[in-house]
C-alpha positions, 0 to 999 in steps of 0.5 A, spaced: 427 542 643 421 547 641 416 546 646 411 551 644 409 555 638 403 561 638 400 565 632 395 571 633 392 574 627 397 571 623 395 570 616 388 566 616 390 564 624 386 568 629 389 564 635 393 558 635 397 554 640 401 548 638 405 544 644 410 540 641 414 534 645 420 529 644 421 525 638 417 526 631 411 531 631 407 531 625 402 536 622 397 534 617 391 537 614 387 538 607 391 542 602 390 549 603 388 548 610 395 553 612 400 547 614 406 551 612 403 557 615 406 555 622 413 553 619 413 560 616 411 563 623 417 559 626 422 561 620 420 569 622 422 567 629 429 564 627 430 571 623 426 570 617 424 576 613 417 579 615 412 583 611 406 586 613 402 582 608 402 576 614 397 581 618 390 578 619 385 582 615 382 588 619 387 587 625 393 592 627 398 587 628 400 579 628 404 576 634 408 570 633 412 567 639 415 560 641 419 557 647 425 553 646 429 549 651 435 553 652 442 550 650 449 552 652 450 555 645 444 560 645 445 562 652 452 564 650 449 568 644 444 571 649 450 573 654 454 576 648 448 581 646 446 583 653 440 579 654 438 576 661 437 568 661 434 567 668 431 560 666 432 554 662 427 556 657 428 561 652 422 565 649 422 569 642 416 573 640 415 577 634 410 583 632 409 585 625 405 591 625 400 593 619 404 599 617 410 594 615 414 595 622 415 590 627 418 589 634 422 583 637 423 581 644 427 575 647 425 573 654 421 579 654 427 584 653 427 588 646 432 585 641 433 585 634 432 580 628 440 580 628 440 576 634 434 572 632 439 570 626 444 568 631 440 564 635 437 560 629 443 555 628 443 553 636 435 552 636 432 549 629 434 548 622 428 549 617 428 545 611 422 547 607 421 548 599 424 555 599 429 555 605 432 549 605 438 551 600 439 557 604 440 553 610 445 548 608 451 552 606 458 549 606 459 551 613 453 546 615 456 541 610 462 541 613 459 541 620 455 535 618 461 531 615 465 533 622 459 530 626 459 524 622 466 523 622 467 525 629 473 530 627 475 535 632 477 542 630 479 544 636 487 544 635 486 547 628 482 553 632 488 554 637 493 554 631 489 559 627 488 563 633 496 563 634 497 564 627 492 570 626 495 574 632 502 574 630 500 576 623 496 582 626 502 584 630 506 583 624 501 587 619 501 593 625 508 593 625 509 593 617 503 598 616 504 606 615 511 606 615 512 613 613 507 615 619 511 611 624 518 614 622 514 621 622 512 619 629 519 617 631 521 624 629 516 627 633 517 623 639 525 624 639 523 631 639 518 631 645 523 627 649 529 631 648 525 637 649 522 635 656 529 632 658 533 638 656 528 642 661 531 638 667 525 638 671 528 638 678 521 636 681 514 635 680 512 641 684 518 645 682 513 650 679 510 651 686 516 652 689 518 657 684 512 661 685 513 662 692 520 664 691 517 669 686 512 672 691 518 673 696 523 677 691 517 681 688 515 684 695 522 684 698 522 691 701 515 690 704 517 684 707 523 686 710 520 692 713 514 687 716 519 682 719 524 688 722 518 691 725 515 684 728 523 683 731 522 690 734 516 689 738 518 682 740 525 683 742 528 689 741 524 695 743 523 697 751 516 694 751 518 688 747 514 682 748 520 678 750 522 683 756 515 684 758 514 676 759 521 676 762 519 681 767 512 677 769 516 671 769 520 673 775 514 675 779 511 669 778 517 665 780 517 669 786 510 667 788 511 660 786 516 659 792 511 661 797 505 658 793 505 652 789 499 654 785 503 659 781 508 653 779 503 651 773 502 659 771 509 660 771 511 654 767 506 656 762 509 663 762 516 660 761 513 656 755 510 663 752 516 666 752 520 661 749 515 661 743 516 669 742 523 667 742 523 662 737 518 666 733 523 672 733 529 668 731 524 666 725 523 673 723 530 675 724 533 670 720 527 671 714 529 679 715 537 677 714 535 673 708 530 678 704 534 682 700 532 685 693 535 680 687 533 683 680 537 677 677 534 672 681 527 674 680 528 675 672 531 667 672 525 665 676 520 668 671 524 665 665 524 658 668 516 659 670 515 661 663 519 655 660 515 650 665 508 653 662 510 652 655 511 645 657 505 644 661 501 647 655 504 642 650 504 636 654 500 636 661 496 640 666 502 639 671 509 637 671 507 630 673 504 629 667 509 632 663 514 628 666 510 622 664 509 624 657 516 624 656 517 617 659 512 615 654 515 618 648 522 615 650 518 608 650 515 609 644 521 611 641 525 605 643 520 601 640 520 604 633 528 604 634 527 596 636 523 595 630 527 591 625 529 586 631 522 586 633 520 585 625 525 579 625 522 576 631 515 576 629 517 573 622 520 567 625 514 566 629 509 567 624 513 561 620 513 557 626 505 558 627 504 557 620 507 551 620 504 548 626 497 550 623 499 546 616 500 540 620 494 540 624 490 542 618 493 537 614 491 532 619 484 534 619 483 534 612 485 527 612 480 525 617 475 529 613 477 525 607 476 518 610 470 520 613 467 523 606 468 516 603 464 513 608 459 518 609 457 518 601 456 511 601 452 510 607 448 517 605 447 514 597 444 508 600 439 512 604 437 517 599 436 511 594 431 508 599 427 515 598 424 514 591 430 517 588 436 514 584 442 518 585 449 518 585 452 522 591 459 524 593 462 528 598 468 532 596 473 535 601 478 540 597 484 543 601 485 550 599 492 551 602 493 558 601 493 562 607 487 566 604 483 560 605 485 559 612 480 559 618 479 556 625 475 550 622 481 548 617 482 550 610 477 545 607 472 546 602 466 541 603 461 540 598 456 535 597 455 533 590 449 529 587 447 526 580 439 525 580 439 522 573 443 516 570 449 519 565 449 526 568 455 529 571 455 530 579 454 537 581 452 541 587 446 540 590 443 547 589 444 546 581 441 539 581 436 538 587 429 540 587 425 543 593 422 536 595 429 532 593 433 537 597 429 535 603 429 528 602 437 528 601 437 532 607 433 527 611 437 521 608 444 525 610 441 527 617 439 520 619 446 517 616 449 522 621 445 521 627 446 513 626 453 514 626 453 519 632 448 514 636 453 508 635 450 505 630 456 504 626 460 501 632 463 507 634 463 511 640 457 515 641 457 523 641 453 528 643 447 529 640 446 536 637 440 540 640 437 543 634 430 542 632 429 539 625 423 542 621 421 538 614 416 541 610 413 537 605 419 532 604 414 527 601 413 530 594 413 525 588 413 519 592 409 514 595 408 506 597 414 503 600 418 509 599 413 513 603 414 508 608 421 508 608 421 516 609 417 515 615 422 510 618 427 515 617 424 520 620 422 516 626 430 514 626 432 521 626 427 523 631 430 518 637 436 523 637 433 530 635 426 533 635 423 533 629 417 537 626 414 534 619 409 537 615 406 531 610 401 529 606 402 521 606 399 517 611 405 512 611 409 517 614 403 520 618 403 513 622 410 514 625 408 520 629 409 521 636 405 527 636 400 528 631 397 535 630 391 537 625 391 543 621 384 545 619 380 551 616 374 553 619 369 559 619 367 563 625 362 569 625 363 569 617 371 569 617 375 563 615 381 561 620 386 556 621 386 552 627 391 547 630 389 541 635 393 535 637 390 528 636 389 522 640 389 515 637 382 515 635 382 521 631 389 520 628 386 513 625 380 518 622 385 523 619 390 517 616 383 514 613 382 521 610 389 521 607 388 514 604 381 515 601 379 522 601 373 526 605 369 520 605 371 515 610 370 507 609 371 501 613 376 499 609 380 506 609 379 506 617 382 499 617 388 500 613 389 506 617 389 502 624 393 497 621 398 503 619 398 506 626 399 499 629 405 497 624 409 503 625 409 502 633 
């Protein structure tokens, strides 16, 4: 529910704070005091269009803010938009600069008007003279009917999601057929080119580069290897010969003195290392020989590998992976016909499943519509109206009309005068009539939702409902009926209502006075909550005008007492 609403430098408001509570919150005041200004401020916080005209004259900016209790739906919207929700409240703030620009903050984090509009259906629904028709679109009418009838569209949503996924896959497979066939030729060429290269290993190019370096310097390497062999083994002063001679002497010393045993072992190890190195060098020299043919083969092979790497990857590993992916895509295209048949069959199955659950939902809605239109018509006619009311459920069964909520078009029709045909609400009802129709519908639905019709109680919608001057053109017993209906509705949802009628004002759980005052030569609007003694005086003023009389005070006290 809405906990608090603030406005600073907004229109004629210098600074106003209203703290709302559970149940029915009524706002009253003299004509022109600025009652609708607060509703306009709330509409701005729900994503309404802003204008620099709302900035109080002489000020740089207007600021409006409010605090709502956080609902699961609102929390999901915040999460989807990357906005933190660290408490069980949500703070909305909007600044309108005198130059026409503005800023939006949600939980003190920068946001956009678009996010406010996403949050609006989760937090509040405003029924005012200018906004009611736009708020009560066909989606709202369908939602209201489903709430009344307890219709559950989860099965339809699941069937729709399955069907839509299959359709998307089928569309993707069927689209751009020429491009797909052209790509198949390319993948076939790429796969063949990489396969024909016969890549031996992921590091084949590294091995060939090493071999190329050896073959290109064969004579120099042979000379170096043979020179090392001479010095290590063949020459008179070879390392192997010198180490062998020294080892004989150390062995002789070790026979008489044990401290030479370890040095003799170390020298023997060194002699063995020299012999191993010499063998390695000698084998290398034996195998090193100029081979112009082999060198040419290596250079040609490296050139071929470089071409592949320029086209398909920086390394042979990437080239091999590219070839494997080309083969996979080619196989998918070649299997397209079989996959197409499979997807078409699945689409037919998914469509049949959707039709079955959508038809069940249509039947449920049609039955609920009959009950809703009867009960709602009676409620509407209690509010100083003489109408015929009808809820029309039209099953639009073509796939183009399928949605996650079913294929039904739900529309409320009304005839406000005898002999007139039923027409959509927006073509018939005036602003005041529309608000009263909405009130009657909401009361009807909430009575059903709370178990008033003997059916199982459902979860109450968390939104705050706002009614701006729904009492236009009524009075007497009809006004009392409106008050009672607002009171009934407020048992399940928080309700804010601006009224001019004392019969309605008497039913409020919280009563706020909007009054215009003058301070320091400036007119400003103030908001304050009234307790019972002040409420009696305000209701008496609404009954008799500015001059209070003993009769009006008694009548006001009686209205307050009887409303309880």
